[in-house]
Structure formats: C-alpha cells, structure tokens
C-alpha positions, 0 to 999 in steps of 0.5 A, a space after each residue: 551126525 550127532 545123537 543124544 543118548 539117555 542113561 549115560 551108564 547103560 550098557 548100550 550107551 557105553 557101547 554106542 560111545 565105544 563105536 563112535 570112538 572108532 568113527 568120524 561120521 557119528 557122535 554119541 552125546 550123553 544126555 543131561 538128566 532133564 531133556 525137554 524142547 529147550 535142551 534139544 534146541 540148545 544141543 541140536 541133535 540129529 536124533 535122540 536114543 532111549 536104551 531099553 529097560 533091561 527086564 521090565 517084566 521083573 522091574 518094580 512097577 514104579 521104575 516102568 511107569 517112570 520110564 514110560 513117562 520119561 519116554 512120553 515127555 521126550 516124544 513131546 519134545 522131539 515132536 516139537 523140535 522135529 527130531 527123530 526118536 529111537 526107542 529101544 525095547 526089551 523082547 520081554 514085552 512078549 510075555 507069552 512068547 510064540 511057537 515061531 519067530 515073532 514078526 515086527 507087526 505082531 504087537 505085544 499083548 502083556 497081561 502085566 499092567 505096568 508092561 501094557 503101559 509101555 505098549 500104550 507109549 509105543 502107540 504114541 511113539 508110532 505117531 511121530 512121523 520120524 521114529 524108530 522102535 527097536 525091539 531087542 533080544 536080552 542084551 549081554 556086555 561087559 560094562 554098564 547098567 543092564 550088562 547081563 554078562 558082567 553080572 553073570 561073570 561076577 556071580 560065578 567068580 564069587 563061587 555063587 550058585 546061579 539059577 537059570 531057566 532051562 524052559 525059557 528059550 531066547 536069543 542073547 544079544 551082544 550090546 556091541 553088535 546092537 551098537 554097530 547095527 544101530 550106528 549103521 541104521 542111523 547113518 542110513 536114515 541120516 542119508 535120506 533112507 526114510 525107512 522109519 518104523 519098528 524093527 527087531 534085532 537079536 542074536 542068532 541061534 535060539 537057546 535056553 537061559 540055562 544053556 547060555 549060562 552054561 556056555 559062559 561058565 564053560 568058556 570062562 573056566 577054560 580061559 581061567 585055566 589057560 592063564 593059570 588062574 585058581 578060582 573055579 566058577 560057581 555052579 549052575 542050578 536049572 529052573 523050570 518056570 513053564 511046566 507044560 511047554 517051554 516059553 519061546 521068545 525069538 524075534 524075527 529080524 528079517 525087516 532089518 536085513 531087508 531095509 538096511 542090510 543089517 545081519 544078525 550076529 552069532 552070540 557065540 562069537 560075540 561072547 568069545 570075544 568078550 570073555 577074551 577081553 574080560 581075561 585080558 583085563 583081569 589077568 594081563 600079566 598071565 595073558 601076556 606071559 602066555 602070549 610070550 610063550 606061545 611066540 617063543 614056541 613058534 620061533 623055536 619051531 620055525 628054527 627047527 
C-alpha cells in the first residue's frame, strides 16, 4: 500500500515514515507542495493523509483558513481520482468540551469563525464515499512540527518557567501510537474493510495540562539525575483559564475499537519511552556508562 502524506515535517508525517521503515506492506510518501488531480494521477497513491493543525484555536486565522482551503482542493482532486482521503483533526474543535466522553457523532460547534470554517470543510469531506476523519487528542512527540513534548522539554531544559492550565482536562496522545493505529486502519481498509467515516483516538487517562507537564518535568529530572547531568528543569506555573468549571475535552474512542480492533495507548507508557529515547540521544556516553555499570554489578552479583 502506498500513501501520500502532506506536511512532510509534521510530527505525524515523521512518525508514519518511522512505522513504515519497520514494515514491508505500507509506504508513506511525502507529498509535493502542490497536490492536484494530475499529481495524484502521476503518483497513484492508495490514500492521501492530511495531518492535523496542532491547535487551530490558537493559530492565526489566516493559517486555519489556508489549511481549510487546502483540504477542500485536495478533496476535489481525490474525488476526481476516486482516492481515499484521510483528514486528521485536532480535538480543540470541541471548544466547550463536555462533561463526559465525546462520541464520534457529536458534531463540534465552535464559536470561533475560523474553527467553524473547518467544520464546514468536514461536512464536504463526509460527502466523499471513501473518507476517514480522525479526531485526535493533543499529540506529543520528540520531533517534527506540532510535537508538543519536544517543545516542552526544550523550554524546561533552558530553565524557562512553563505556564500550564490546571483547569483544562484532556487526553495527551502519543504521535507514535497514532501512526501505528492509523497504519492498522489503512491496511484493513485496503483489504476491503469498507468502514469509512469519523473516528476518535486519544491516549488513556484524562489529565489536566498542568498535570501532564508536571509528569514530564518530574520524569525528565529523574532521568537527568540518573545520567549525572546537571541542568535543573525550569519551573511550572499553574494557570486557571476556566474559572467556574474545569473544561473537559475527552474523546470516546470506542468506535475505533469496535470496527478496527484498535486500542487506546497509555500516554504515561509512551511518554516514558520517549523520554528514555531523548536521554539516549542527548547523553549517549553517560547512558552507555550507566548501562555498563549496571551490567558489571549484575556480573559481580551472579559470581557471588
């Protein structure tokens, strides 16, 4: 299977290509800057994937409108060539959140005009017989555009104070987990599953933004201490943006499980793996020395 992915430097695009390296049944190709019906005819992809805007609610309106126009033009080209379109969308379209998990059939109704433009585009996408709208929790990863975790680590490592909302509850979502899940969905669809439509995917365990950032800071500090590094991460400052009732934005991912057998992944487990990888990348010598010391202690214990 061959898929064309827009925004080659987006964190999801990079994660998809990393997944494909480990497989022989799917390939993710970075799309050229302009994709129209002629380009699709030349490349002949089995599907076209559009990564999400990281946080459209905070983007400049011009950026949101440009993204919407790009998806509309791409939709027209995909319909002309009868190619499936996969559009990934941020959960921030649910501007007011909800008390309980948000089902797939609940249409976002944002007040912001730019966000309403994205909702309008979504209505057009749903008219394509072969489409997939994947609403995602806030993505975190180590590289690429919109990789929340890398930006957070960089700020903490510079000793900066990070402001984080303690009254916004959401489900952090590993971009690696999304890439694996999306790969599984695409392969099933390519094999004739035919389960097109709208799905939700986010990490397990809803937490506030402040709590997530606190976990990152604590685990990062622990790992830095373990490799003997001296930098002390910056401090966290709690923000209250919703003074009456905390805003909850939690997606119900049951439909993805029922149709494709895709389970949600624990963001805590995925976060730990990413922080381990970050330390190995930035402190390779110290990490190897620590591993060697542990191996030496194990050999001494076994001899004893």
